A tleap script that builds the chain and sets N, CA, C and O, in Angstrom:
source leaprc.protein.ff14SB
mol = sequence {
  NMET GLY THR THR TYR ILE LEU ASP VAL ARG
  ASP LEU PRO PRO PRO GLU PRO LEU GLN GLN
  VAL LEU ASP ARG LEU PRO ASP LEU ALA PRO
  GLY ASP VAL LEU HIE MET LYS HIE ARG ARG
  GLU PRO PHE PRO LEU TYR PRO MET LEU ALA
  ASP MET GLY PHE ALA HIE ARG VAL ILE THR
  PRO PRO ASP VAL PRO PHE GLU ILE LEU ILE
  TRP ARG ALA ASP GLY PRO GLU PRO GLY THR
  CPRO
}
set mol.1.N position { -87.974 -4.125 -26.692 }
set mol.1.CA position { -86.578 -4.513 -26.857 }
set mol.1.C position { -86.479 -6.030 -26.781 }
set mol.1.O position { -87.226 -6.677 -26.047 }
set mol.2.N position { -85.556 -6.584 -27.542 }
set mol.2.CA position { -85.378 -8.027 -27.591 }
set mol.2.C position { -84.434 -8.531 -26.522 }
set mol.2.O position { -84.228 -7.892 -25.489 }
set mol.3.N position { -83.872 -9.680 -26.792 }
set mol.3.CA position { -82.974 -10.357 -25.872 }
set mol.3.C position { -81.528 -10.079 -26.259 }
set mol.3.O position { -81.204 -9.995 -27.444 }
set mol.4.N position { -80.653 -9.936 -25.257 }
set mol.4.CA position { -79.217 -9.812 -25.499 }
set mol.4.C position { -78.563 -11.143 -25.161 }
set mol.4.O position { -78.735 -11.668 -24.061 }
set mol.5.N position { -77.821 -11.679 -26.104 }
set mol.5.CA position { -77.104 -12.936 -25.928 }
set mol.5.C position { -75.616 -12.632 -25.836 }
set mol.5.O position { -75.071 -11.920 -26.679 }
set mol.6.N position { -74.956 -13.173 -24.810 }
set mol.6.CA position { -73.521 -12.973 -24.609 }
set mol.6.C position { -72.770 -14.128 -25.265 }
set mol.6.O position { -73.107 -15.294 -25.056 }
set mol.7.N position { -71.760 -13.803 -26.051 }
set mol.7.CA position { -70.900 -14.801 -26.677 }
set mol.7.C position { -69.454 -14.417 -26.369 }
set mol.7.O position { -68.916 -13.476 -26.952 }
set mol.8.N position { -68.830 -15.151 -25.450 }
set mol.8.CA position { -67.454 -14.874 -25.041 }
set mol.8.C position { -66.526 -15.835 -25.782 }
set mol.8.O position { -66.493 -17.029 -25.484 }
set mol.9.N position { -65.778 -15.312 -26.741 }
set mol.9.CA position { -64.884 -16.139 -27.550 }
set mol.9.C position { -63.412 -15.803 -27.294 }
set mol.9.O position { -62.545 -16.175 -28.085 }
set mol.10.N position { -63.133 -15.112 -26.210 }
set mol.10.CA position { -61.765 -14.643 -25.930 }
set mol.10.C position { -60.742 -15.763 -25.859 }
set mol.10.O position { -59.586 -15.562 -26.230 }
set mol.11.N position { -61.143 -16.940 -25.390 }
set mol.11.CA position { -60.178 -18.021 -25.197 }
set mol.11.C position { -60.181 -19.053 -26.319 }
set mol.11.O position { -59.502 -20.076 -26.221 }
set mol.12.N position { -60.933 -18.797 -27.379 }
set mol.12.CA position { -61.022 -19.763 -28.470 }
set mol.12.C position { -59.976 -19.478 -29.545 }
set mol.12.O position { -59.701 -18.318 -29.856 }
set mol.13.N position { -59.385 -20.546 -30.120 }
set mol.13.CA position { -58.423 -20.345 -31.205 }
set mol.13.C position { -59.155 -20.084 -32.526 }
set mol.13.O position { -60.299 -20.505 -32.697 }
set mol.14.N position { -58.496 -19.394 -33.452 }
set mol.14.CA position { -59.102 -19.186 -34.768 }
set mol.14.C position { -59.282 -20.543 -35.470 }
set mol.14.O position { -58.454 -21.432 -35.271 }
set mol.15.N position { -60.278 -20.722 -36.240 }
set mol.15.CA position { -61.338 -19.799 -36.644 }
set mol.15.C position { -62.622 -19.946 -35.818 }
set mol.15.O position { -63.689 -19.509 -36.250 }
set mol.16.N position { -62.523 -20.562 -34.629 }
set mol.16.CA position { -63.727 -20.823 -33.830 }
set mol.16.C position { -64.541 -19.572 -33.493 }
set mol.16.O position { -65.769 -19.638 -33.563 }
set mol.17.N position { -63.935 -18.435 -33.132 }
set mol.17.CA position { -64.766 -17.259 -32.842 }
set mol.17.C position { -65.654 -16.862 -34.024 }
set mol.17.O position { -66.836 -16.565 -33.851 }
set mol.18.N position { -65.080 -16.860 -35.209 }
set mol.18.CA position { -65.852 -16.509 -36.404 }
set mol.18.C position { -66.958 -17.532 -36.650 }
set mol.18.O position { -68.091 -17.161 -36.956 }
set mol.19.N position { -66.634 -18.809 -36.518 }
set mol.19.CA position { -67.629 -19.857 -36.734 }
set mol.19.C position { -68.772 -19.747 -35.733 }
set mol.19.O position { -69.938 -19.894 -36.098 }
set mol.20.N position { -68.441 -19.489 -34.479 }
set mol.20.CA position { -69.486 -19.416 -33.456 }
set mol.20.C position { -70.433 -18.253 -33.690 }
set mol.20.O position { -71.646 -18.410 -33.551 }
set mol.21.N position { -69.900 -17.085 -34.043 }
set mol.21.CA position { -70.789 -15.943 -34.260 }
set mol.21.C position { -71.651 -16.177 -35.497 }
set mol.21.O position { -72.841 -15.866 -35.480 }
set mol.22.N position { -71.079 -16.715 -36.562 }
set mol.22.CA position { -71.859 -16.978 -37.771 }
set mol.22.C position { -72.946 -18.018 -37.524 }
set mol.22.O position { -74.031 -17.930 -38.099 }
set mol.23.N position { -72.664 -18.998 -36.676 }
set mol.23.CA position { -73.670 -20.016 -36.340 }
set mol.23.C position { -74.850 -19.430 -35.573 }
set mol.23.O position { -75.967 -19.935 -35.686 }
set mol.24.N position { -74.623 -18.380 -34.799 }
set mol.24.CA position { -75.684 -17.810 -33.958 }
set mol.24.C position { -76.523 -16.735 -34.657 }
set mol.24.O position { -77.633 -16.440 -34.215 }
set mol.25.N position { -76.016 -16.159 -35.717 }
set mol.25.CA position { -76.730 -15.069 -36.380 }
set mol.25.C position { -78.131 -15.443 -36.868 }
set mol.25.O position { -79.052 -14.646 -36.692 }
set mol.26.N position { -78.334 -16.609 -37.469 }
set mol.26.CA position { -79.684 -16.921 -37.950 }
set mol.26.C position { -80.737 -16.956 -36.843 }
set mol.26.O position { -81.926 -16.797 -37.122 }
set mol.27.N position { -80.325 -17.160 -35.611 }
set mol.27.CA position { -81.272 -17.237 -34.491 }
set mol.27.C position { -81.653 -15.872 -33.931 }
set mol.27.O position { -82.561 -15.784 -33.105 }
set mol.28.N position { -80.981 -14.802 -34.362 }
set mol.28.CA position { -81.295 -13.468 -33.836 }
set mol.28.C position { -82.601 -12.959 -34.440 }
set mol.28.O position { -82.732 -12.831 -35.657 }
set mol.29.N position { -83.547 -12.677 -33.579 }
set mol.29.CA position { -84.823 -12.101 -34.009 }
set mol.29.C position { -84.676 -10.582 -34.077 }
set mol.29.O position { -83.753 -10.029 -33.480 }
set mol.30.N position { -85.564 -9.905 -34.788 }
set mol.30.CA position { -85.527 -8.440 -34.777 }
set mol.30.C position { -85.588 -7.919 -33.338 }
set mol.30.O position { -86.439 -8.338 -32.553 }
set mol.31.N position { -84.690 -7.017 -33.008 }
set mol.31.CA position { -84.615 -6.472 -31.655 }
set mol.31.C position { -83.624 -7.188 -30.756 }
set mol.31.O position { -83.245 -6.653 -29.714 }
set mol.32.N position { -83.189 -8.405 -31.139 }
set mol.32.CA position { -82.186 -9.138 -30.366 }
set mol.32.C position { -80.795 -8.586 -30.653 }
set mol.32.O position { -80.553 -7.985 -31.700 }
set mol.33.N position { -79.883 -8.802 -29.700 }
set mol.33.CA position { -78.492 -8.352 -29.841 }
set mol.33.C position { -77.569 -9.499 -29.459 }
set mol.33.O position { -77.789 -10.168 -28.450 }
set mol.34.N position { -76.546 -9.726 -30.256 }
set mol.34.CA position { -75.481 -10.654 -29.914 }
set mol.34.C position { -74.308 -9.812 -29.430 }
set mol.34.O position { -73.755 -9.012 -30.185 }
set mol.35.N position { -73.931 -9.996 -28.170 }
set mol.35.CA position { -72.860 -9.222 -27.525 }
set mol.35.C position { -71.633 -10.129 -27.467 }
set mol.35.O position { -71.519 -10.985 -26.590 }
set mol.36.N position { -70.724 -9.930 -28.409 }
set mol.36.CA position { -69.546 -10.777 -28.523 }
set mol.36.C position { -68.364 -10.140 -27.802 }
set mol.36.O position { -68.093 -8.950 -27.960 }
set mol.37.N position { -67.661 -10.953 -27.005 }
set mol.37.CA position { -66.437 -10.518 -26.322 }
set mol.37.C position { -65.273 -11.259 -26.972 }
set mol.37.O position { -65.263 -12.487 -27.051 }
set mol.38.N position { -64.293 -10.487 -27.435 }
set mol.38.CA position { -63.200 -11.061 -28.219 }
set mol.38.C position { -61.881 -10.449 -27.769 }
set mol.38.O position { -61.849 -9.306 -27.312 }
set mol.39.N position { -60.808 -11.194 -27.893 }
set mol.39.CA position { -59.492 -10.687 -27.483 }
set mol.39.C position { -58.858 -9.799 -28.552 }
set mol.39.O position { -57.891 -9.088 -28.277 }
set mol.40.N position { -59.401 -9.839 -29.772 }
set mol.40.CA position { -58.880 -9.001 -30.851 }
set mol.40.C position { -60.035 -8.537 -31.722 }
set mol.40.O position { -61.123 -9.111 -31.681 }
set mol.41.N position { -59.800 -7.520 -32.494 }
set mol.41.CA position { -60.887 -7.008 -33.333 }
set mol.41.C position { -61.050 -7.904 -34.564 }
set mol.41.O position { -60.090 -8.103 -35.310 }
set mol.42.N position { -62.246 -8.444 -34.785 }
set mol.42.CA position { -62.465 -9.411 -35.871 }
set mol.42.C position { -62.780 -8.731 -37.211 }
set mol.42.O position { -63.911 -8.801 -37.692 }
set mol.43.N position { -61.789 -8.080 -37.806 }
set mol.43.CA position { -62.004 -7.334 -39.049 }
set mol.43.C position { -62.663 -8.159 -40.162 }
set mol.43.O position { -63.521 -7.621 -40.861 }
set mol.44.N position { -62.304 -9.445 -40.365 }
set mol.44.CA position { -62.956 -10.205 -41.440 }
set mol.44.C position { -64.469 -10.383 -41.231 }
set mol.44.O position { -65.206 -10.618 -42.188 }
set mol.45.N position { -64.916 -10.271 -39.997 }
set mol.45.CA position { -66.334 -10.458 -39.699 }
set mol.45.C position { -67.202 -9.317 -40.225 }
set mol.45.O position { -68.335 -9.556 -40.644 }
set mol.46.N position { -66.703 -8.100 -40.211 }
set mol.46.CA position { -67.543 -6.931 -40.499 }
set mol.46.C position { -68.183 -6.944 -41.888 }
set mol.46.O position { -69.386 -6.698 -41.985 }
set mol.47.N position { -67.444 -7.218 -42.968 }
set mol.47.CA position { -68.120 -7.269 -44.268 }
set mol.47.C position { -69.102 -8.433 -44.372 }
set mol.47.O position { -70.111 -8.336 -45.071 }
set mol.48.N position { -68.811 -9.525 -43.682 }
set mol.48.CA position { -69.734 -10.662 -43.677 }
set mol.48.C position { -71.055 -10.265 -43.029 }
set mol.48.O position { -72.128 -10.609 -43.525 }
set mol.49.N position { -70.969 -9.536 -41.916 }
set mol.49.CA position { -72.185 -9.083 -41.237 }
set mol.49.C position { -73.024 -8.215 -42.167 }
set mol.49.O position { -74.236 -8.405 -42.273 }
set mol.50.N position { -72.386 -7.270 -42.834 }
set mol.50.CA position { -73.114 -6.374 -43.741 }
set mol.50.C position { -73.774 -7.164 -44.866 }
set mol.50.O position { -74.925 -6.902 -45.215 }
set mol.51.N position { -73.059 -8.120 -45.431 }
set mol.51.CA position { -73.611 -8.935 -46.520 }
set mol.51.C position { -74.800 -9.776 -46.068 }
set mol.51.O position { -75.682 -10.096 -46.865 }
set mol.52.N position { -74.818 -10.132 -44.782 }
set mol.52.CA position { -75.894 -10.971 -44.243 }
set mol.52.C position { -77.044 -10.151 -43.658 }
set mol.52.O position { -78.013 -10.719 -43.154 }
set mol.53.N position { -76.944 -8.820 -43.721 }
set mol.53.CA position { -78.031 -7.978 -43.232 }
set mol.53.C position { -77.953 -7.633 -41.756 }
set mol.53.O position { -78.973 -7.386 -41.113 }
set mol.54.N position { -76.726 -7.616 -41.215 }
set mol.54.CA position { -76.533 -7.281 -39.811 }
set mol.54.C position { -75.698 -6.013 -39.679 }
set mol.54.O position { -74.882 -5.701 -40.546 }
set mol.55.N position { -75.910 -5.301 -38.604 }
set mol.55.CA position { -75.123 -4.121 -38.263 }
set mol.55.C position { -74.316 -4.442 -37.007 }
set mol.55.O position { -74.602 -5.414 -36.309 }
set mol.56.N position { -73.312 -3.624 -36.727 }
set mol.56.CA position { -72.494 -3.861 -35.534 }
set mol.56.C position { -71.971 -2.538 -34.987 }
set mol.56.O position { -71.936 -1.518 -35.675 }
set mol.57.N position { -71.570 -2.599 -33.735 }
set mol.57.CA position { -70.901 -1.473 -33.078 }
set mol.57.C position { -69.811 -2.060 -32.193 }
set mol.57.O position { -70.046 -3.035 -31.479 }
set mol.58.N position { -68.619 -1.472 -32.238 }
set mol.58.CA position { -67.479 -1.941 -31.443 }
set mol.58.C position { -67.365 -1.081 -30.193 }
set mol.58.O position { -67.449 0.146 -30.250 }
set mol.59.N position { -67.171 -1.756 -29.061 }
set mol.59.CA position { -66.967 -1.094 -27.774 }
set mol.59.C position { -65.621 -1.589 -27.245 }
set mol.59.O position { -65.285 -2.761 -27.417 }
set mol.60.N position { -64.854 -0.718 -26.610 }
set mol.60.CA position { -63.572 -1.144 -26.041 }
set mol.60.C position { -63.519 -0.791 -24.556 }
set mol.60.O position { -62.890 0.195 -24.172 }
set mol.61.N position { -64.184 -1.603 -23.714 }
set mol.61.CA position { -64.132 -1.349 -22.274 }
set mol.61.C position { -62.759 -1.717 -21.710 }
set mol.61.O position { -61.990 -2.414 -22.372 }
set mol.62.N position { -62.445 -1.261 -20.503 }
set mol.62.CA position { -61.116 -1.511 -19.950 }
set mol.62.C position { -60.840 -2.978 -19.610 }
set mol.62.O position { -59.680 -3.389 -19.607 }
set mol.63.N position { -61.872 -3.777 -19.323 }
set mol.63.CA position { -61.639 -5.148 -18.867 }
set mol.63.C position { -61.677 -6.194 -19.981 }
set mol.63.O position { -61.309 -7.344 -19.740 }
set mol.64.N position { -62.106 -5.838 -21.179 }
set mol.64.CA position { -62.173 -6.762 -22.312 }
set mol.64.C position { -61.593 -6.030 -23.519 }
set mol.64.O position { -61.980 -4.892 -23.784 }
set mol.65.N position { -60.669 -6.659 -24.259 }
set mol.65.CA position { -60.098 -5.944 -25.397 }
set mol.65.C position { -61.149 -5.430 -26.395 }
set mol.65.O position { -61.101 -4.263 -26.785 }
set mol.66.N position { -62.086 -6.276 -26.806 }
set mol.66.CA position { -63.102 -5.837 -27.765 }
set mol.66.C position { -64.449 -6.456 -27.431 }
set mol.66.O position { -64.545 -7.642 -27.113 }
set mol.67.N position { -65.473 -5.643 -27.509 }
set mol.67.CA position { -66.842 -6.123 -27.425 }
set mol.67.C position { -67.545 -5.622 -28.672 }
set mol.67.O position { -67.446 -4.447 -29.026 }
set mol.68.N position { -68.250 -6.517 -29.328 }
set mol.68.CA position { -68.941 -6.167 -30.562 }
set mol.68.C position { -70.422 -6.470 -30.373 }
set mol.68.O position { -70.797 -7.602 -30.068 }
set mol.69.N position { -71.254 -5.461 -30.553 }
set mol.69.CA position { -72.700 -5.636 -30.511 }
set mol.69.C position { -73.171 -5.861 -31.939 }
set mol.69.O position { -72.825 -5.098 -32.841 }
set mol.70.N position { -73.962 -6.908 -32.143 }
set mol.70.CA position { -74.437 -7.273 -33.476 }
set mol.70.C position { -75.954 -7.385 -33.427 }
set mol.70.O position { -76.503 -8.001 -32.513 }
set mol.71.N position { -76.637 -6.789 -34.411 }
set mol.71.CA position { -78.096 -6.850 -34.479 }
set mol.71.C position { -78.519 -6.810 -35.937 }
set mol.71.O position { -77.731 -6.456 -36.814 }
set mol.72.N position { -79.764 -7.175 -36.187 }
set mol.72.CA position { -80.303 -7.114 -37.548 }
set mol.72.C position { -80.342 -5.658 -37.998 }
set mol.72.O position { -80.836 -4.790 -37.279 }
set mol.73.N position { -79.819 -5.399 -39.192 }
set mol.73.CA position { -79.705 -4.025 -39.685 }
set mol.73.C position { -81.063 -3.354 -39.855 }
set mol.73.O position { -81.149 -2.127 -39.827 }
set mol.74.N position { -82.119 -4.135 -40.029 }
set mol.74.CA position { -83.447 -3.540 -40.194 }
set mol.74.C position { -84.142 -3.281 -38.856 }
set mol.74.O position { -85.292 -2.843 -38.825 }
set mol.75.N position { -83.441 -3.553 -37.751 }
set mol.75.CA position { -83.994 -3.310 -36.419 }
set mol.75.C position { -83.337 -2.108 -35.767 }
set mol.75.O position { -82.439 -1.493 -36.343 }
set mol.76.N position { -83.788 -1.775 -34.560 }
set mol.76.CA position { -83.218 -0.622 -33.858 }
set mol.76.C position { -81.798 -0.905 -33.366 }
set mol.76.O position { -81.464 -2.030 -32.996 }
set mol.77.N position { -80.981 0.131 -33.371 }
set mol.77.CA position { -79.639 0.005 -32.817 }
set mol.77.C position { -79.755 -0.139 -31.308 }
set mol.77.O position { -80.557 0.560 -30.689 }
set mol.78.N position { -78.967 -1.039 -30.692 }
set mol.78.CA position { -79.034 -1.197 -29.237 }
set mol.78.C position { -78.784 0.124 -28.521 }
set mol.78.O position { -77.894 0.892 -28.888 }
set mol.79.N position { -79.580 0.369 -27.506 }
set mol.79.CA position { -79.428 1.584 -26.716 }
set mol.79.C position { -80.175 2.775 -27.261 }
set mol.79.O position { -80.065 3.875 -26.719 }
set mol.80.N position { -80.947 2.578 -28.341 }
set mol.80.CA position { -81.759 3.670 -28.876 }
set mol.80.C position { -83.229 3.343 -28.655 }
set mol.80.O position { -83.617 2.176 -28.707 }
set mol.81.N position { -84.048 4.356 -28.411 }
set mol.81.CA position { -85.473 4.083 -28.158 }
set mol.81.C position { -86.208 3.639 -29.406 }
set mol.81.O position { -87.409 3.373 -29.354 }
savepdb mol mol.pdb
quit
């Protein structure tokens, strides 16, 4: 399993959350996960991720409005063996 990187963009104004996640994607190695915490669901991001070869999963825990796990689509989904 790779490394999980936390990216908390809850307090950033638009378009900084989108810019920050896009800036970090090239550094993700196979098996790495970018765990983004956001105050709203970033719908414009999802097609961009797919076009760039990344997959994602949305989690909605009680303490953070949205958490999005992002990984290389050709790698394992986080939490799977």
